[in-house]
N, C-alpha and C positions, 0 to 999 in steps of 0.2 A: 083509863080516859085520860090523854093528856091535856091540862087545861089550855083554855083558847089563848091565853096570852103567850104561852111558850111557843105556838107555833110561829109566831113573828121570829124565834131566834134559833130556830130549827135550821140545820143544813139542807139547803133546797136538794131535792133528787133531781137530777140531771136527765134522768129516762122519761122526759115527758112526751109520750107517744101513746097512740090509740091501745097498744098493747098493755102499756103499764098497768099495774096494779091502782083500783079505784083510790085507794088511800092516797097513793104517791100524788094523784092528779089533785085531790081534794085539797094536799098541802098548798097548792099554789092558788087555790080560789080568794082567799083573804087577800092577798096581795093583789091579786087582779082587781079585786072589787074596792079595795081602798085608794088603788093606784088611779082607778077609772074614775071614781068620786073627786080624786084631789084633781086630775086635770079637767074634769068635766066643771069643777068648782073655779078654778084659774080663770078658765074660758068663759064660764059666765060672768064673774066679775069683771074681766077685760071687756066684756061686751056692755054690760052694765055702765063701766067708766065712759067706753066710747060712745054710747048712747047719750051720757049726761053732758060730755063734753062736745060732742059733733056739733050741736046748735052754736056752741059758743065759738068754735074755732072754724067754721065755714066761712063766716064774713072775714076772718083774717086773710084766706086764702084769695076770696073773692078782691079784697082790697088792695092784695098785692099783686094781682094781675092786672089791676085799673093802674097803680101807679107803675107798673112796669111800661104800660102804654103812655102814659104822661110822660115817664122820663124821656122816652124816645122823642116825642113831641117837643120836650124842654128842648134838648139837644139841636133839634132841626129847628126851630123857631131862633133860638141863639144863631145858628149857622145863617140863616134867612135875615139875620139882625132886626128880627122883628121882635122887639125887646118889651113891648105891650104883651104880646101872647105869652111871651118867656114869663113874666112877672105872674101870669093868671096861672100858667102850669106850676110855677112856684107854689102858690097858695094852695091849688089843687092836691098837690103832693104832700103839702102840710096836713090837709086834711085827712088823706090817705092813712098817712103815718099815726095821727090823731085816733082815727078809727081802731085802726090794727093794735094800737094800745091799750085801748078802752076792753076791745075784746079779750085780748090777751090777760088783762087784769082779771076779767070776770071767770077765767079758766086758771087762778093762780095756786091751785089744789095741785096743780101738774106738778109743780116745782119738787114735791117731797118724793116724786117716783122715781125709781132708780132709771137712768139712761135718758127715759122721758123727761126728767126734771132738767138734764143737762140742756136737752134741746130747747126747752122752754126758756130757760134762764138766757140762753144765747139769743133767743128772738126778743127778749125783753129788753137786753142790751142793745141789740142791734137797732131797735125803735129809738131808744134815746141816742145814738149816734147818728140815726137819720134826722131827728128831730134838730140838732146842733148842726149837721153839715146843712141842713135847709136852711137854717138863721144864717149862714154864711153865704150863701147863694142870692139871697135878696141884695145886701150890699155889693156884692160882685156885679150883679145885673145894672145896678144904679149906677157902678164905676163905667160899664162900657156904654150904658146911656150918654154920660156926660162924654166920655171919649169920642164918641161918634156923632155929637149934637152938630157941630158943624157941617156934616155930611147929609143931615137930615133931606129926605126928598130927592136922594141921588140913587135910590134903590140901594141894591147889594153892591160893597165894594169889597176890594182886597188891596194888598199893599201894591200889588201889580197894576192897579187900576187908576190909583191916584197919582197926582205929579208930585214932585219933588217936595212944592212948596205945602201940599196938603199934608204930605207926610211930615212934613216940619210942625204942622199944625196939631196932628196927632200925638206927637213927642211932645210937645209942649203942653199939651192937657194930662200927659201920664201925671206927673207930680202934684197936681192942684187938687186932686180928690184922696188924698191921703187918707181923710176919715173911713171912707168906705172900705178901703183896702185893711185898716185896722181892726174895724167891726168884723171882718169877714175872717182876718187871721185870728181875733179871740174866738169866735166862734168855732173855729175849725180845732182850736186848741181843747175848746171844751169837749168836742167830738172825739178828741182822741183819749181824752180822761175816762169818757164813757167806753172807749174802744178796748181800754184796759180790763173793764169788768166782762168782756165777751171771753167765754173760755176757748181754748185752741185745741184741746183734747177732749174726746169722749164725744166727738160729733156725728151726727149720720152725714153718710156720703155728700147729699146735696149740701148741706150745709157747710161740711167740710172744704168743698171746692169754691166754695163763695168766700168763708170768713179768713181760711188760712193765707190766700195770696193779698187779701185786703189788709191785713193785719202786717203783712211784710211790704206791701208797698206805701201804706200810710206814712211811714217816718219820712220818706222822700216828698210826700204831699204837704205834710206841715212845714219841711224844710223851704219847699218852693214859697210856701205863704210867707213865710219869716221873711224870707229875701225879695218878696214883691216889692215891699216899701222902699227899702233902698235900691233896688233896681230902676224904679221911678225916678229917683235922683241920679243914677249913676249912667243909664242906658241912654237917656237922651245925648248926654256931652261925648260918650264913647261914639255914638252912631252918628256923630257930625252935626249936633244941633244945638245952638245956633250956627256955629260955625262948623266949617268943612275941616276933617281930619285926615292926615297922612300916616298910614302904618307901615311899619317893617313887618310884614307876614311871613312866619316861619311854620312849615310843614316839619313836625320833628315826628321821625320814625320811631316810635317805641318797641319796634321788633329788634331794633339795635339801640337800647337803654342808655341814655346820657343823663348826668346828674338833672339837668336842666328839663328832663323831657323827653330827649330821643335825638338821634342824630340828624342835624339840619343837612338832609340832601336836597332841599327844595325850600327858595326862599321868594320873596315877591315884594312889592310895593303895591298897595290899597288905598284908594282914595274915598273916603265915605262923606255924603253930605244929606243930613235929613232922613238917615235911615237908609239911604242908597248907597249902593257901589258905583261910583261914578267910574272909576278903572282900577283894572287889577291886572299886574303884569308879573309873572312869575318866571323864575330862569334857575338853573342848575348852579348850585354853590360853589361847584368846583370852577364854573365858568369865572364866578366873582374871584375867587381864590388865585387864579391865574394872575391877576393885578398885583398880587403881592410879590410875586418874583422881582419886581422891578423897586420893591419899598425896603428899608432897614429891616432887620430881622429882629421879631420880638418873639424870645424863649417862651416855649408852652410850659404847662405845669409839669413838675418833677416826673410824674406817672408814664406822661405821654412819651417823656425822653426816654425814660426806662423801658417801658415795655413794649413801645410803638416805634422807639428809634426815631422818633420825630423831633428833627431840631427846629421847626419854624410853627408858629401858633397863629393858624387860620381860622377865618370866618366860622367854617363849618364845624370848628371844634371849640367853639366859643362858651357852648352853655355846660362849662365845666363845674359850676356852683350849684348846689341844689337848692339854692335860695333863688327863686326865679328873678326877682328886682336886679340881683347883681348879675345874673346870666344875660338877663334881657340887655342892661346898660352894655354888658360886655359885647353881646351881638350888635348893638347898634354900633359902638365905637368900630370894630371890625368892618362893618358895613361901609361905614362912611368914610373909613381909612382906605378901604380899598376901591374906593371910587364912586360910593355909593351916594344916594340925595342927601341933601344937608338938611333939609326942612321936614323932619318927622316929629310926629306927636309921640309915637309911642311903638309898643311891640305887642302883636297879635301871634300866639303861637297856638297850634292845634295839631292833634295826632290822628293816625288813621282810625285810631277807636272812635273818636268824636264823629267822623264822616260816615262811618256805619251805623252809628247811632241816629244820623240823620237822615239815611238811606232807608233806616226802617219807617220813616214818618212818609218820605215822598215818592218811595217806591224805586225800581230799578233805572239808572240812566245809562243810556248808550253814547259813547264817545269814540270816535274813531275806529267805529265798528265793534268796539268791545262793551258787552254789558256788564255794567257794575251792579252788585247788590250788596245788600247789609251783611250778608255772609261772605261773599268771596271778595270784597273792596280789595283787604290789604294783601291776599295772595296774588289777585290778578294784577293788581297795580304792580306790585313787585316784579312780577314775572315779564310784564311788559316793559317796564325800565331797565331790566338787566339784561333781559334777551330779546324779546319779540319788536323792540323800536326797529331792530335791523330788518326785519322783514318787511316792516312799513317804509324803508328807504330812508330813514333818519338817522343822522350824525349823532355821536356821542353827545355833543351839546344841545342836541335839539329832543333829545330822549325823555327829558322831564315836563316838555311843553303840554302834554295830557294832562298834566294835574290842574294848570290854570284853566283851560277849557270844562274840565270836569268841575271844578270849584265854581264857574259861572254859571252852568247848567245847574247845580245844586242850588246856589240863591235864587235863580229865577222859580225854580220850583218852590221853593220856601215861601217865595213871595205871593206867590198864587194860592197859596193854601185858603180854605175858607176860615173865616172868624173862629167857627166852634174849634179847630185844631190850632188855634193860636195857643191855648193853655198846653196842649201837648209839645208844642214848641218849645216854651216858656220853660218845662218841667225838665225836657231833655236838655237845653241850654244849663238849666241849674245842677243837673245830676253831672254833667260832663265838667262845669266849672268846681263842683265840689269834689270830684273825682280827679282834678289836676290833668284831665285829657284836653282843656281848653283853659288859656292862661293868659292874662292881659298884664301889660305894663304901661303906665302913662307917664309923661315927662311933666305933666301938671300936678304939683305936690299935692293938691287939695285933693283932685280926682283919685290918686295914686293912695291915698291915705284911705278914702273910701272904700277900695278895693280891697286893700291889705285887710282892712276892718271886717270886710264879708268874706275874709279868707279866699278870695277868686285870684289872689296873685302869687299863690306858691311861695308865699315869704316863710322863713326859717320861724318858729314860735320863738318868742323874748319873753318868758314867763319866769321869774326869779322863784327860788324856794319851790319848784315844782320838778319832778321828775320828767325826764323827756326822753325820746328815741326818735332818730331818723336813720334810716339805714339807704344808705345812696351807693348803688352799684353803676358803674362803667364799664360799658363793653368795650373791650380793648380788640378790635379787629376781629371779633367774631362773627361778623356779618349779622346775618338774622336771627339769631339763635334765640334770643329772647321771646321769640313766638311759641318756643317748646319748653322753656324753664319755668318750672315750679318751686315756689319759695315758702317756707315755712318759718316762722320766727317765734323761738321759745323764749319768752322772758320770764325769769324768777327773781324775786325780791325777798330778803329775809330783814324784815322789821327790826329783828333784834340786832343784827350786826351791822346792819345799813349795807350788805354785800349783794350786789346785783350779777346775774348770769345771763348771758344772751348768746342764745345759740341761734344761727342763720344756717338752714338747713336748705341745701341746693339740690334739684334733682332735674337732670338734662334728660328730658325725654324724646330726645329727635331719634329719628329713625331714617332709615336710606331712602331718600325718594329723590325727584329733581331738585328739591330745595336742599336736601340734606349735602349732596355732593357739591354744591354750588353756595348756598347760602346758609346751611348750619353745619358748625362745626364744634370743637371743644369750645367749653364756655369759658372766655379768660375774662375776668372782671377786677378792676382795683376798686374795693370796697371800702367803704368810709361810713363809720357808725358815729353820728352826733348825739352827744350825751351831756348832762349837767356839767358847765364851767367847774373845775376842782375834783371832777372824778378822776380817781388814780387806777390803773390797771393793775391786778393783781396777778393773772395768770392768762394765758390765751393756749388754744390750739387748733390746729387745720390751716393756719397760714402758709403759702408756698412760696419759693424762693423764684419759680418761674414755671411755666407750663412742662408738663410730661416730666415732671421732675418729683422724687420723695422726700427731697430734702425740705427740711422747716425753712419757711420765711418768717420774717419779721413783722409782728405789730408796732406801726409806730404811734407814738401820742404826739399831736400838736393842737393847737388851738385857732378856732376860726368861727367868726360870726357869733362869737359870745358863748362858744361851745368848746367843750374837750372833744377832741377828734380822734378814734382810733382807726387807723388805715393797714390795710393789708391785700395783698393779692391772692385771688383764686383761680384754679382751673377744673372744669368739670368736663370730662369726656362724654359723648353721647351715651345715654341707656345707663349712666351711673349717677351716684348721688356722693355729694361731698358736705362736712360741716365745718363752719369757722364758730369756735366757743370762745368767748370774751367773760372774764369775770372780774369785776372791778368794785371800788367801794366808792359809793355816793357820798358826795360832801355834804357837810353839816347841817347846812341849811334846807337839803332836801330830807334828812332823816329828822330832822327837828319835826316834821309836820306830825310823824308818829305819835309823837308825846302829845298832840293836840286830836288824837284819836281820830286822824284823818289820813287820806294819801291821793294825792293827784299825780295825774301822768298825762302828760302831752305826748300823744304816739302819732307821728307824722307820717305821712305816707310819701314816696317819692314820686314826684312828676311824671307823668307818662306811665308809670308802673302798672303792670297788669297786675289784678288784685292777688295779694300774699293772704296765707291764712297766719292768724297769730295764736297764740296759747301764752296766757298770763297766768301766773300763780304767785300769790304773795302770802307769806307764814310768818310767822311770829308776832302777831298782832296781839294785843293787850287784851282783846276781846272779840266774840263773834262778831263780823261785820253786821250792821242794820240796814244799809241801803247803799246801793251804787248809782251812778248814772254812767252814760256812755257805752254800756255793756250790753244794751238791746234786752234788758230783763233775763239774761241766760247765764248770768255769774252763778257758781254753786259756793253756799257758805257751809263752813264748819268751826269750831272753836278755834279762833286766833287765826284763820285763814280763808281765802277765797281762790277760785279758780276760774278760768273763763277760756272758752275757745269759739272762735268767729273768723271775720275776715277785715281786712285793711283795706275797704275800698275807698275811704276818704280819712281824712286825718280824724282821729278819736281824742276828744277831751273827757278823759277819765277821772272819776270822782267816787272814791269810798269813804263812808262814815262807819266808825263802830265805836 
């Protein structure tokens, strides 16, 4: 007789069929019995738990549905400028969130269950985020009430329906309610702290679809709130209140990158009064540069002479400096020298990337029979000004008139947007300013100081005793090849030796289509790398003497804008990759911070540049890093080292403590 317990350890008989001996079939019966009991027990326990928690969680679902409806009403009431109703909606939402939190608290036992506990914790944390976000909504509505108080009784208004004088009143009211904006900002930062407690992994599908995008977008929302208060002081003056402003307008084509944002193919004069564009006239930059033929020659930068064989410096090439205040002042100088208007208050520069972002808000625009959308704007405009203008019967001098007409229609559409979308406009403008697709320079010293302080002016960082990088490419007759260029910057720092290694990886993804044969070629660039003053080059590789040559080029070292600058020429054929590697010693005033158990890096993005990928590695630290700032909470720590991979969509101020 085989003991009962040994049956569990016997090798199963695989001949389970009706003809098998009865003794073989009996060996499986205990397994089947106990398995059935186990499954039944789990299901029974699950049903008991579900039955216990269902009454507690059912109100959570009900309140969430109510909140969803109320949130839509809030948006509608703000759009209709019914601020009393919007306040009532906010209170109703606060009540919904409070009820949800109360019932979740009653079901707190769920937090200890695998998987279910993750969903529960996410729900509780989202309630906290909702509470703080709604705390921000109340002062924001108060701000809007004050802003629109002069128009009470006039019904629903938009920027397109009020007079220039009324726009001035609205702009004048902006800065007087700073307290409301400060309260809203503080509440949103508290919401951000709560959002850090919301898990990103292990979430159920529906929760993941909501939480992951929200966490990705929230830093931009916080940044916009941070900039709202200074914006109320800057924007009225920039928009011509209380006095009219005249600007040199630059459309910088970032598919043909230049250090100041992109090739200046189109310029214009824009007059703004109380938030309204009074007049705007655009022209082809080459038409202006024709006037330089009768003037004394100004020699261009050495790289333009050497690689483009260009012996005259023109307005269209004026933005040679990666420091936009320097480039803007240079552009203004050449514009006025070549016959432009004398009384100009500043320079406004935008790229096609910014126009595409605004088209997402206002929808497609048709100009001269061409429909421009957010997706096709850059390519469609390029095709028109390079080829299709001839079909329209226009001369070469007239081919860029479409840009002025397009800009006017875009501004008209923005002015007609309902108030509920003003926040979207502000978020887009804020993002484009931060990503340096929209740049401003003012002759007014005080106003320019505020713009630089907000990093809206594309200025080179001047922070002593801090590591810094800015890679500035200058497309040299490569036409529109930047539209297909991918860049990766690998930066390695050895804290023990004070040695830095920067590898710039270029990938020309160009393929042969109508753009390739006419607008995309091998990529020729004069690249300058701005690093801390006093850095010394140890070695380099990848520099070329000229295009289509395997001969090694030289990396030169100069000083500019308070930085040490390493410069080289690179050429990358379509469909190929190539690297430029620089090894250099950081100056003592930068490496001294490692002795203080800290490391700071100002990593700046070139104006107009499409987002590169960055890889950061810091080794040789005296201890394991404890915290970082400016790395999206994505950095990886090990003993004496950290690493990070991310994007350089805007300047990064990176701080590490160890």
